[in-house]
C-alpha positions as CSV (number, residue, x, y, z in Angstrom):
1,M,112.9,106.1,95.7
2,P,113.6,108.6,92.8
3,A,116.2,111.2,93.4
4,Q,115.1,114.2,95.3
5,S,114.9,117.5,93.7
6,G,115.6,120.9,95.2
7,S,111.9,121.2,96.0
8,G,112.1,118.5,98.7
9,R,111.3,114.9,99.1
10,V,109.1,113.3,96.4
11,T,106.0,111.9,98.0
12,R,104.5,108.6,97.1
13,R,101.4,110.3,95.8
14,K,103.4,112.7,93.6
15,F,105.6,109.9,92.4
16,L,102.7,107.6,91.5
17,T,101.0,110.4,89.7
18,T,104.1,111.4,87.7
19,N,105.5,107.9,86.9
20,G,102.6,105.4,87.2
21,L,105.0,103.0,89.0
22,I,105.6,101.6,92.4
23,I,109.0,101.5,93.9
24,A,109.1,98.1,95.7
25,G,112.4,98.4,97.5
26,A,115.5,100.4,97.8
27,A,117.1,98.3,94.9
28,G,114.6,99.9,92.5
29,V,112.4,96.9,91.7
30,S,109.3,98.4,90.1
31,S,105.9,97.2,89.0
32,G,103.2,98.9,87.0
33,I,100.1,99.3,89.0
34,G,97.5,100.1,86.4
35,S,94.2,100.3,88.1
36,N,95.1,97.7,90.8
37,I,94.6,99.4,94.1
38,F,95.9,96.4,96.0
39,G,99.4,96.6,94.7
40,P,101.7,93.9,93.2
41,A,101.0,90.2,93.8
42,S,104.4,89.2,95.1
43,A,106.6,90.4,98.0
44,A,109.3,92.9,97.3
45,S,112.9,92.2,98.4
46,A,115.8,94.5,97.7
47,D,118.2,91.5,98.0
48,P,117.3,88.8,95.5
49,S,119.9,86.5,97.1
50,H,118.1,86.6,100.5
51,H,116.8,83.1,101.1
52,L,113.1,82.9,101.6
53,P,111.9,79.6,103.1
54,A,108.8,77.9,101.8
55,S,105.8,80.1,102.7
56,G,102.1,79.5,102.7
57,V,101.4,83.3,102.8
58,R,99.7,84.3,99.5
59,W,98.8,87.8,98.3
60,S,95.9,87.6,95.8
61,P,94.5,90.3,93.5
62,G,91.4,91.9,95.1
63,R,92.6,91.3,98.7
64,L,94.0,94.0,101.0
65,L,95.7,91.4,103.3
66,P,97.3,88.0,102.6
67,T,95.8,84.6,103.0
68,F,97.7,82.0,105.0
69,A,97.8,78.2,104.3
70,E,94.9,76.3,105.7
71,P,95.7,75.0,109.2
72,G,96.0,71.3,109.8
73,H,96.4,69.9,113.3
74,L,97.1,72.6,115.8
75,H,99.3,72.5,118.9
76,A,97.8,74.7,121.5
77,A,98.8,76.1,124.9
78,S,98.0,78.8,127.3
79,V,100.4,81.8,127.5
80,A,98.2,83.8,129.9
81,T,100.5,83.3,132.9
82,L,103.8,83.6,131.1
83,T,106.0,86.7,131.5
84,G,106.1,89.2,128.7
85,E,109.6,87.9,127.8
86,D,108.4,84.4,127.4
87,Q,105.3,85.4,125.5
88,L,107.5,87.3,123.1
89,L,109.6,84.3,122.5
90,V,106.8,81.9,121.8
91,V,104.7,84.3,119.7
92,T,107.6,85.2,117.4
93,L,108.2,81.4,117.1
94,Q,104.6,81.1,116.2
95,G,105.1,83.6,113.4
96,I,108.0,81.7,111.8
97,V,106.3,78.3,112.1
98,N,102.9,79.4,110.9
99,R,104.3,81.2,107.9
100,T,104.6,77.9,106.2
101,R,101.4,76.4,107.6
102,P,99.6,77.3,110.8
103,E,100.5,74.8,113.6
104,L,100.7,76.8,116.8
105,Y,97.8,78.4,118.6
106,F,97.9,80.2,122.0
107,V,95.3,81.1,124.5
108,F,96.0,84.6,126.0
109,D,93.1,85.0,128.5
110,T,92.5,83.6,131.9
111,G,89.2,82.5,133.4
112,D,86.8,79.6,132.9
113,D,85.8,80.4,129.3
114,P,88.5,82.4,127.5
115,V,87.6,83.7,124.1
116,D,90.7,82.3,122.4
117,Q,89.5,78.8,123.7
118,R,86.1,79.4,122.2
119,W,87.5,80.1,118.8
120,L,89.7,77.0,119.1
121,D,86.7,74.9,120.0
122,D,84.9,76.2,117.0
123,Y,87.8,75.0,114.8
124,G,86.8,71.5,115.6
125,K,87.3,68.9,118.3
126,G,90.1,66.4,117.6
127,R,91.9,69.0,115.4
128,S,94.2,70.2,118.1
129,T,96.5,68.9,120.8
130,W,96.7,70.7,124.1
131,H,100.1,71.3,125.8
132,A,100.3,72.1,129.5
133,D,103.5,74.0,129.1
134,A,103.7,76.5,126.2
135,L,107.5,76.8,126.6
136,S,107.8,73.1,125.7
137,L,106.9,74.1,122.2
138,V,110.1,76.1,121.9
139,H,112.0,72.8,122.2
140,R,109.7,71.1,119.8
141,Y,110.0,73.7,117.1
142,R,113.5,75.0,117.7
143,S,114.8,73.5,114.5
144,R,112.4,75.6,112.5
145,V,114.2,78.9,113.3
146,R,117.7,80.0,112.4
147,G,118.3,81.5,115.8
148,A,117.5,84.6,118.0
149,I,117.5,88.3,117.7
150,V,118.4,89.7,121.2
151,Y,116.8,93.0,122.1
152,D,118.2,95.6,124.5
153,P,116.1,95.6,127.7
154,D,117.2,99.2,128.4
155,V,115.9,100.5,125.1
156,A,112.3,99.4,124.7
157,D,112.0,100.2,121.0
158,T,114.6,97.6,120.2
159,I,111.8,95.0,120.8
160,N,110.2,96.4,117.6
161,I,113.5,96.4,115.7
162,A,114.1,92.8,116.8
163,T,110.6,91.8,115.7
164,T,111.2,93.3,112.2
165,M,114.6,91.5,112.1
166,A,113.1,88.2,113.3
167,G,110.7,88.2,110.3
168,L,113.5,88.9,107.9
169,E,116.0,86.4,109.4
170,D,113.6,83.5,110.3
171,A,114.4,84.0,113.9
172,V,112.7,84.5,117.3
173,V,113.0,87.5,119.6
174,A,114.7,86.6,122.8
175,T,116.8,87.7,125.8
176,A,120.4,86.5,125.9
177,D,119.4,84.2,128.8
178,Q,116.6,82.7,126.8
179,A,118.9,82.1,123.8
180,A,121.3,80.2,126.1
181,T,118.5,78.2,127.7
182,Y,117.1,77.0,124.5
183,G,120.3,76.7,122.6
184,L,119.5,79.4,120.0
185,K,122.2,80.9,118.0
186,I,122.3,84.7,118.4
187,I,122.0,86.1,114.9
188,K,122.0,89.8,116.0
189,D,122.5,91.3,119.5
190,L,121.0,94.8,119.7
191,R,122.2,95.5,123.2
192,G,124.1,98.8,123.3
193,Q,123.5,99.7,119.6
194,F,120.8,102.3,120.2
195,T,121.8,103.5,123.7
196,G,121.0,107.2,124.1
197,Q,119.0,107.5,120.8
198,D,115.4,108.7,120.6
199,K,112.6,107.0,118.8
200,V,113.0,109.0,115.6
201,A,116.6,108.0,115.3
202,I,115.9,104.4,116.1
203,Y,113.0,104.0,113.6
204,Q,114.9,106.1,111.0
205,W,117.7,103.5,111.2
206,Q,115.1,100.8,110.7
207,L,113.6,102.5,107.7
208,D,117.0,103.0,106.1
209,H,118.4,99.5,106.9
210,L,115.5,97.0,107.2
211,W,112.6,98.5,105.2
212,P,114.2,97.5,101.8
213,R,113.8,93.8,102.7
214,C,110.3,94.1,104.3
215,D,107.0,93.5,102.6
216,H,105.8,96.9,101.4
217,R,102.1,96.2,101.2
218,L,101.3,96.6,104.9
219,L,102.6,98.6,107.9
220,T,102.3,97.7,111.6
221,G,102.4,99.8,114.7
222,L,102.8,98.1,118.1
223,T,103.8,99.3,121.6
224,P,107.1,97.5,122.5
225,T,106.1,97.2,126.1
226,Q,103.0,96.7,128.2
227,V,102.1,97.5,131.8
228,V,101.0,94.6,133.9
229,D,99.6,94.6,137.4
230,V,101.7,93.4,140.3
231,P,99.6,90.9,142.3
232,G,98.9,91.5,146.0
233,V,99.0,95.3,146.1
234,T,96.7,96.9,148.7
235,W,95.1,100.2,147.9
236,T,93.8,102.7,150.4
237,E,90.8,104.8,149.4
238,I,91.6,108.5,149.7
239,A,88.6,110.2,148.1
240,R,85.5,109.2,146.1
241,E,82.7,111.2,144.3
242,T,79.5,109.5,145.2
243,E,77.2,111.3,142.7
244,Q,77.3,110.9,138.9
245,I,78.6,114.4,138.2
246,R,79.0,115.0,134.4
247,D,79.2,118.8,134.2
248,S,82.3,119.7,136.3
249,S,80.0,121.2,138.9
250,N,81.9,119.6,141.7
251,R,85.3,121.0,140.6
252,A,87.3,121.8,143.7
253,T,90.9,122.0,145.0
254,L,91.3,119.3,147.6
255,T,94.2,118.5,149.8
256,W,94.9,115.0,151.1
257,D,97.4,113.7,153.7
258,L,99.3,110.7,152.3
259,S,101.8,110.3,155.2
260,Q,100.5,106.9,156.0
261,E,102.0,105.6,152.7
262,L,105.5,106.8,153.5
263,G,108.3,104.2,154.1
264,G,107.6,101.8,151.2
265,E,108.8,101.7,147.6
266,G,107.4,105.2,147.0
267,V,103.9,106.8,147.2
268,F,101.6,105.9,144.3
269,L,98.4,107.9,143.8
270,R,95.8,106.4,141.4
271,F,92.9,108.3,139.8
272,A,90.0,106.2,138.4
273,D,86.3,106.4,137.6
274,S,83.9,105.9,140.5
275,F,81.1,105.1,138.1
276,T,82.6,103.0,135.3
277,D,79.5,102.7,133.2
278,D,79.0,106.3,131.9
279,G,82.3,107.8,130.8
280,W,82.8,110.7,133.2
281,G,85.7,109.6,135.3
282,A,88.3,111.5,137.3
283,S,89.6,114.7,135.8
284,V,92.7,116.5,137.1
285,G,93.7,120.0,136.2
286,H,96.7,120.6,138.5
287,L,98.6,118.8,141.2
288,T,101.1,119.9,143.9
289,A,102.9,117.6,146.3
290,T,104.6,118.8,149.4
291,A,107.0,116.9,151.7
292,D,107.5,118.4,155.1
293,G,106.6,121.8,153.7
294,T,108.8,121.6,150.6
295,V,107.2,121.3,147.2
296,I,108.5,118.2,145.4
297,A,106.0,118.2,142.5
298,D,104.0,121.0,140.9
299,F,102.5,120.4,137.4
300,T,99.7,120.8,135.0
301,P,98.8,117.5,133.1
302,G,100.3,117.2,129.6
303,T,103.3,119.4,130.3
304,D,106.9,118.4,130.7
305,A,106.7,119.0,134.4
306,E,104.2,116.1,134.7
307,T,106.3,113.6,132.9
308,P,108.7,112.5,135.8
309,F,105.7,111.7,138.0
310,L,103.3,109.9,135.6
311,F,103.9,106.3,136.5
312,S,101.4,104.2,134.4
313,G,97.8,103.9,133.3
314,N,95.6,104.6,130.3
315,S,94.3,108.2,130.2
316,S,93.8,111.2,128.0
317,I,94.5,114.9,127.9
318,G,91.3,117.0,127.7
319,G,90.6,120.4,126.3
320,D,91.1,122.2,129.6
321,Q,94.7,120.8,129.8
322,N,93.3,118.2,132.2
323,R,94.1,114.5,132.4
324,F,91.1,112.2,132.7
325,A,90.3,108.5,132.8
326,D,86.9,107.0,132.1
327,G,85.4,103.5,132.6
328,G,88.0,101.0,133.6
329,N,90.9,103.3,132.8
330,Y,93.1,105.0,135.3
331,F,96.4,106.9,135.8
332,I,98.9,106.7,138.5
333,Y,101.4,109.3,139.8
334,E,104.5,108.3,141.7
335,F,106.2,110.4,144.3
336,Q,109.6,109.7,145.9
337,P,109.8,112.0,149.0
338,P,113.3,112.6,150.5
339,A,114.4,110.0,153.0
340,G,113.0,110.7,156.5
341,T,110.0,112.7,155.3
342,A,107.4,112.7,158.0
343,K,104.5,114.4,156.3
344,L,103.4,114.2,152.6
345,T,100.4,116.1,151.2
346,V,99.0,116.5,147.7
347,T,96.7,119.3,146.6
348,V,94.7,118.5,143.5
349,D,92.3,120.4,141.2
350,I,89.8,117.7,140.5
351,W,86.3,117.1,139.2
352,N,83.7,114.7,137.9
353,Q,83.4,111.1,139.1
354,Y,86.7,110.5,140.7
355,L,88.0,107.6,142.8
356,V,91.4,108.3,144.3
357,T,93.4,105.5,146.0
358,A,97.0,105.2,147.2
359,T,99.6,102.6,148.0
360,D,103.3,102.4,149.0
361,T,104.0,99.5,146.7
362,A,104.8,99.8,143.0
363,P,101.5,98.5,141.5
364,T,102.6,97.7,138.0
365,R,105.7,96.6,136.1
366,V,106.7,96.9,132.5
367,E,107.2,93.9,130.3
368,P,107.6,93.2,126.5
369,D,104.3,93.3,124.6
370,A,104.0,90.2,122.4
371,N,100.5,90.7,121.0
372,F,100.0,90.4,117.2
373,R,103.7,89.7,116.6
374,D,103.1,86.3,115.0
375,Y,101.4,88.1,112.1
376,V,104.1,90.8,111.8
377,V,106.9,88.2,111.8
378,A,105.1,85.8,109.4
379,N,104.5,88.7,106.9
380,R,108.0,90.1,107.2
381,A,106.4,93.4,108.0
382,M,108.1,96.4,109.5
383,V,106.8,97.4,113.0
384,F,107.2,100.8,114.7
385,W,105.7,102.9,117.5
386,L,105.6,106.6,116.8
387,D,103.7,109.5,118.3
388,P,101.7,111.1,115.4
389,N,102.9,114.6,116.5
390,G,106.1,116.5,115.7
391,D,109.1,114.8,114.3
392,P,107.8,111.3,115.0
393,G,104.6,112.1,113.1
394,T,106.7,113.4,110.2
395,L,108.6,110.1,110.1
396,M,105.3,108.2,110.3
397,G,104.1,110.1,107.2
398,E,107.3,109.3,105.4
399,I,106.9,105.6,106.1
400,F,103.4,105.6,104.7
401,D,104.8,107.4,101.6
402,R,107.2,104.5,101.0
403,S,104.6,101.8,100.9
404,A,103.8,100.0,97.7
405,V,100.1,100.3,97.4
406,K,97.6,103.1,96.8
407,A,95.6,102.4,100.0
408,T,98.0,101.2,102.7
409,P,96.7,99.0,105.5
410,Y,98.2,99.9,108.9
411,L,97.6,97.2,111.5
412,G,98.1,97.9,115.2
413,W,97.5,101.1,117.0
414,F,98.9,104.5,118.2
415,S,100.5,105.9,121.3
416,N,98.9,108.6,123.4
417,D,95.4,107.1,123.7
418,V,92.6,109.2,122.1
419,A,94.9,112.0,121.0
420,G,97.2,109.5,119.4
421,E,94.2,107.8,117.7
422,W,92.9,110.9,116.2
423,G,96.3,112.2,115.1
424,G,97.4,108.8,113.9
425,V,94.3,108.0,111.8
426,D,94.5,111.5,110.3
427,I,98.2,111.0,109.3
428,A,97.2,107.6,107.8
429,S,94.3,109.3,105.9
430,Q,96.5,112.2,104.6
431,H,98.9,109.6,103.2
432,R,96.1,107.3,101.8
433,G,96.1,104.7,104.4
434,E,93.5,102.9,106.4
435,V,93.8,101.7,110.0
436,F,93.0,98.3,111.5
437,A,93.1,98.2,115.3
438,A,94.9,94.9,115.8
439,D,97.3,95.3,118.7
440,F,95.2,92.7,120.7
441,Y,94.4,90.5,117.8
442,M,95.7,87.1,118.7
443,N,96.6,84.1,116.5
444,G,96.2,86.1,113.4
445,T,98.4,83.7,111.5
446,V,95.8,80.9,112.3
447,H,92.6,82.9,111.7
448,S,93.9,84.1,108.4
449,G,94.1,80.6,107.2
450,V,90.9,79.0,108.4
451,R,88.5,78.6,105.4
452,A,84.9,79.7,105.9
453,P,82.3,80.6,103.3
454,I,80.9,84.1,103.7
455,S,77.5,84.9,102.3
456,T,77.5,87.8,99.8
457,K,73.7,88.1,99.9
458,I,72.1,91.2,101.4
459,K,68.8,90.3,103.1
460,R,65.9,92.5,101.9
461,R,63.1,93.0,104.3
462,R,59.5,93.7,103.5
463,P,58.9,97.5,102.9
464,A,58.3,99.2,106.2
465,Q,55.1,101.0,106.9
466,P,55.8,104.7,107.4
467,G,54.3,106.4,110.5
468,N,54.9,109.5,112.6
469,K,56.9,107.8,115.4
470,I,60.2,108.4,117.0
471,I,62.1,105.9,114.9
472,I,65.2,104.6,116.6
473,T,67.9,102.2,115.5
474,M,70.5,101.1,118.0
475,T,74.1,100.3,117.0
476,F,77.1,98.8,118.8
477,G,80.2,100.6,117.6
478,E,83.9,99.6,117.6
479,G,83.4,97.1,114.7
480,D,86.3,98.5,112.7
481,N,88.5,97.2,115.4
482,I,89.3,93.6,114.4
483,Q,90.5,92.7,117.9
484,F,87.1,93.9,119.2
485,C,85.4,91.6,116.6
486,Q,87.6,88.7,117.9
487,R,87.3,89.3,121.6
488,R,84.7,91.7,123.1
489,L,82.2,91.2,120.3
490,R,82.3,87.4,121.0
491,D,81.4,88.1,124.7
492,L,78.5,90.4,123.6
493,W,77.3,87.9,121.0
494,D,77.2,85.0,123.5
495,D,74.9,87.0,125.8
496,P,71.6,84.9,125.9
497,N,69.6,88.2,125.7
498,R,71.0,89.0,122.2
499,G,68.2,89.0,119.7
500,K,65.4,90.2,122.0
501,V,65.6,93.8,120.5
502,P,66.5,94.9,117.0
503,T,70.3,95.7,117.2
504,N,72.9,96.7,114.7
505,W,76.5,95.4,115.0
506,T,79.4,97.1,113.3
507,I,81.9,94.7,111.9
508,D,85.1,95.0,109.8
509,P,84.6,93.5,106.3
510,V,88.3,93.0,106.0
511,L,87.9,90.1,108.4
512,A,87.2,88.3,105.1
513,D,91.0,88.3,104.8
514,I,92.3,88.2,108.3
515,G,89.6,86.2,110.1
516,P,87.0,84.7,107.7
517,A,85.7,82.2,110.2
518,I,85.2,84.9,112.8
519,Y,83.1,86.9,110.3
520,Q,81.2,83.9,109.2
521,H,80.4,83.0,112.8
522,Y,78.5,86.2,113.4
523,Q,76.9,86.1,110.0
524,R,75.7,82.5,110.5
525,T,74.5,82.8,114.0
526,A,72.7,86.2,113.7
527,T,69.0,86.2,114.7
528,G,66.3,88.1,112.8
529,N,66.9,91.0,115.2
530,D,70.7,91.2,114.5
531,L,72.0,93.2,111.5
532,L,75.7,93.4,110.6
533,I,76.8,96.8,109.3
534,C,80.2,98.0,108.1
535,G,82.4,99.5,110.8
536,P,84.2,102.8,110.3
537,S,84.6,103.9,107.7
538,G,84.4,101.1,105.2
539,A,87.4,98.9,104.4
540,G,89.3,100.2,107.4
541,Y,89.1,103.1,109.9
542,T,89.8,106.4,108.1
543,Y,88.8,110.1,107.8
544,G,87.5,110.6,104.3
545,P,87.9,114.4,104.2
546,S,91.7,114.0,105.0
547,W,92.5,112.0,101.9
548,P,94.5,114.1,99.5
549,G,93.2,115.3,96.1
550,G,90.8,113.0,94.5
551,S,92.4,109.9,96.0
552,F,89.4,108.9,98.2
553,V,88.0,107.2,95.2
554,D,90.6,104.4,95.7
555,Y,89.3,103.9,99.2
556,A,85.7,103.9,98.0
557,K,86.5,101.3,95.4
558,L,88.3,99.2,98.0
559,T,85.3,99.5,100.3
560,E,82.9,98.3,97.6
561,A,85.0,95.2,96.9
562,Y,84.7,94.2,100.6
563,L,81.0,95.2,100.9
564,E,80.4,92.9,98.0
565,R,82.3,90.0,99.5
566,T,80.6,90.3,102.9
567,G,77.0,91.2,102.1
568,L,77.0,94.7,103.7
569,D,75.4,97.9,102.4
570,L,75.3,100.3,105.4
571,V,78.2,101.9,107.2
572,Y,79.1,103.7,110.4
573,A,81.7,106.3,109.4
574,Y,84.0,109.0,110.7
575,S,84.7,112.3,109.1
576,S,87.3,113.3,111.7
577,G,88.4,112.3,115.2
578,D,85.6,114.0,117.1
579,G,83.1,113.8,114.2
580,S,82.7,117.6,114.0
581,A,84.0,117.9,110.4
582,P,81.3,117.5,107.7
583,F,81.8,115.0,104.9
584,S,83.0,116.9,101.9
585,D,80.8,116.7,98.7
586,A,83.7,114.8,97.0
587,V,83.8,112.1,99.7
588,L,80.0,111.7,99.6
589,Q,80.1,111.6,95.8
590,D,82.7,108.8,95.9
591,Y,80.6,106.8,98.4
592,R,77.6,107.3,96.1
593,R,79.3,106.5,92.8
594,Y,81.5,103.6,93.7
595,T,79.8,101.8,96.6
596,R,76.4,100.1,97.2
597,L,75.9,102.0,100.5
598,R,72.3,102.9,101.3
599,G,73.0,104.8,104.4
600,I,75.7,106.3,106.6
601,I,75.6,106.7,110.4
602,K,78.2,109.4,111.1
603,S,80.0,109.5,114.4
604,S,79.5,112.9,116.1
605,G,77.1,112.4,119.0
606,L,74.8,115.2,118.0
607,G,72.1,113.3,116.2
608,A,71.3,115.7,113.3
609,I,70.3,114.6,109.8
610,E,73.2,115.9,107.7
611,V,72.2,114.7,104.2
612,T,69.0,113.3,102.8
613,G,68.1,111.7,99.4
614,Q,69.9,108.8,97.7
615,L,72.5,108.3,100.4
616,P,71.2,109.7,103.8
617,V,73.7,110.7,106.4
618,I,72.6,110.9,110.0
619,E,74.7,111.7,113.0
620,N,75.1,109.2,115.8
621,W,73.5,110.1,119.2
622,S,74.3,108.5,122.5
623,A,74.0,109.0,126.3
624,P,75.9,107.9,129.3
625,G,74.7,105.6,132.1
626,G,72.4,102.6,132.2
627,A,69.1,101.9,130.5
628,D,67.1,104.3,132.7
629,D,69.6,107.1,132.2
630,F,69.6,106.5,128.4
631,K,65.8,106.6,128.2
632,S,65.7,109.8,130.2
633,A,68.3,111.5,128.0
634,L,66.5,110.3,124.9
635,D,63.3,111.8,126.1
636,D,65.1,115.1,126.5
637,H,66.7,114.8,123.1
638,V,63.3,114.5,121.3
639,G,62.1,117.4,123.4
640,D,58.6,118.7,122.5
641,W,58.2,116.4,119.4
642,D,54.5,116.7,118.6
643,G,54.0,113.6,116.4
644,S,53.2,115.5,113.2
645,A,56.3,114.1,111.5
646,P,58.7,111.2,112.1
647,F,61.8,111.8,114.3
648,F,64.9,109.7,113.5
649,V,67.5,108.7,116.1
650,A,70.6,106.7,115.3
651,A,71.5,105.6,118.9
652,G,75.0,104.6,119.6
653,I,75.4,101.8,122.3
654,D,78.6,101.8,124.4
655,A,80.2,98.6,123.2
656,W,82.7,98.4,126.1
657,N,80.2,98.8,129.0
658,W,76.8,97.6,127.7
659,M,75.7,94.1,127.0
660,P,72.7,92.9,125.0
661,T,71.0,92.5,128.4
662,D,71.2,96.2,128.8
663,V,69.9,96.8,125.3
664,A,66.9,94.5,126.2
665,A,66.2,96.6,129.3
666,L,66.3,99.8,127.2
667,G,64.0,98.1,124.6
668,D,61.5,97.3,127.3
669,L,61.4,101.0,128.3
670,L,61.0,102.2,124.8
671,N,58.4,99.7,123.9
672,A,56.4,100.8,126.9
673,D,56.4,104.3,125.6
674,G,54.1,104.3,122.6
675,R,56.0,107.2,120.9
676,Y,59.0,105.0,120.0
677,R,59.5,102.4,117.3
678,I,62.7,100.3,117.3
679,V,63.9,99.1,113.9
680,L,67.1,97.7,112.3
681,A,69.3,100.1,110.4
682,D,68.1,98.8,106.9
683,T,64.5,99.6,107.8
684,F,65.6,102.8,109.4
685,F,67.2,104.2,106.3
686,D,64.4,103.0,104.1
687,L,62.0,105.1,106.2
688,L,64.4,108.0,106.3
689,R,64.8,107.9,102.6
690,S,61.1,107.8,101.9
691,A,60.4,110.7,104.3
692,T,62.9,113.1,102.9
693,S,62.8,116.0,100.4
694,P,64.2,115.4,96.9
695,Q,66.7,118.2,97.5
696,P,69.2,116.7,99.9
697,Q,71.5,119.7,99.9
698,A,68.7,122.0,100.9
699,E,67.6,119.6,103.5
700,A,71.1,119.4,105.0
701,Q,71.1,123.2,105.3
702,S,67.7,123.4,106.9
703,S,68.4,120.5,109.3
704,S,70.9,122.7,111.1
705,R,68.1,125.1,112.0
706,R,65.6,122.5,113.1
707,R,65.7,120.1,116.1
708,A,68.2,117.3,115.5
709,G,66.7,114.2,114.0
710,S,63.3,115.7,113.0
711,L,62.0,116.0,109.4
712,P,59.6,118.7,108.2
713,S,56.0,117.5,107.8
714,S,56.1,118.8,104.3
715,A,58.8,116.5,103.2
716,V,58.1,114.9,99.8
717,P,58.6,111.2,99.4
718,T,61.0,110.2,96.6
719,V,61.7,107.1,94.6
720,R,64.8,105.5,96.2
721,A,67.8,105.8,93.9
722,T,70.4,103.0,93.7
723,S,74.0,103.7,94.4
724,G,76.8,103.7,91.8
725,A,77.7,100.1,92.5
726,T,76.6,98.0,89.5
727,S,76.3,94.6,91.2
728,R,74.1,93.3,93.9
729,S,74.6,90.1,95.7
């Protein structure tokens, strides 16, 4: 980086603006970028003497992510029952081996029809050999690695440091025992090196010492550890809400006697959702635990006082300083009463749809998380895991500033669940980066190499006949999430009831780089009632209003390149984490000028029409529960609509809890009600565009005063304007 002045650190944006150059490593290797928003075509290394083995990884102009060599014959095995330590060993081995040409493929799921197996079967029968023991492949490929990087089991973040080092040193990540078992030379032993240091210090060391040798065109964020269930644990039900309460009306302070759980490894209290299909699970505002009359815990969620007792789970902090868990999520508190305690009680401020259970056995254990590390290692990427708040968030921003491209891809995820997502994506956006949820994307080094032709053609339907109906289009979200596209979407797609009702499916166009055969599968097998639309918010998950200065134009151009490659022209987009922030005029202008987009569904949940005209923007609307609940809530949403003008609803479908079978059930209810008309999103926006006033700004202002989704009967049809994109496929 250039020398810092007295005014503080020179940011990447300021440096690019001032110098027109990219710094591609601490040694000062530079490359002019001109108008290339994808960065240089070759990896940067601060040490030119560092030996780089033959690699099949190729960075091409016009691509955000690299292409791997085309796989030949694959050696496949299941790693589903391996420990986290063994998974980490074989997945980092996969990264080194597949860097040259993909040869290793692993199945991570259990069950009769795991999704990884389905993708392998699609690759072609006779093109893979199945191995009953995944660890046997360590012996087979041991000569392909230089040795092992040993992490410190007492300092979890050294798993990430070791992963970064493994990519740089052509090594695997292992324990000392594994290195001895497989005869691996220990290249670096991290045990003891970071004892007592916090995350910021650990990842600052990595930035200072390892980043100069890493590839600067992508960043990765992965949790170093995962929580896995301990089999055979028996839970006792303590309390359950039997009604679907969604308004906190059952909020109460309840006391439970947990004395029956004394005498084991501890007392573990789990809070979950008693109705997992509607997103209003257990919410806790305060908890006090008493052992034989003495208070041993007294805390409000989200405070330092809670930390010693929060054992595991996946939950969030709400606006009332409450901890909540919806759907299949939960959180567990651990209590260790003094020896000899005879009576243990807890008093909890609790509400909504709670299911509370207890056990005396530690229900989970912590293991290394191996997911996606083949891709990290193969690309010699730097991986970190930082909370986007406070000093860790500041360091995260600095890491983004040191990347070598104008629009930096960040693959992985963020800590601290929803709050971490919103804060992390906002930091990425502020530093001109886009996010790809990839922390459960498996075999990325294989999927990036499989060749599959993707159609660039946009299907044009016959012009829709206007009419004064409630016009509804239904969209499965989460498509920006490439692991969703690989895993959950495949399960949804294979539902035999898909195609019975017009349905939109968000999908990430950057799968054209990291999973072209996955993208092509959905494109090729779509029915006439399936429409792929671009997932948030274009070429990666981002918040447009957070991009600095006029830099969102780079993201818009990047998005257009991928829309053109994948045959998309509609997008589901975010303006902020909760969707409350409006799109700025500058962001909308960049979408209009530089992309082919013909409509934007904005995530907010309110359902209002924000912008009309050339590029309409309508807010997403959704409802919890099943098909009957959804239809009832939709009837309330349209209110006293009198049929004198069309009413538009962009309905969001819960991608984690609904299946196409549920959409078909909702479709039956809507079709039985003559007021509704179900259409795909392309038809939806054609109708919306033809029904709007020629003054979109005025319409946007008046829409806030009228019922969400409705258009005035005096709206004047306009000729549809084309976007700023000059090409159509």
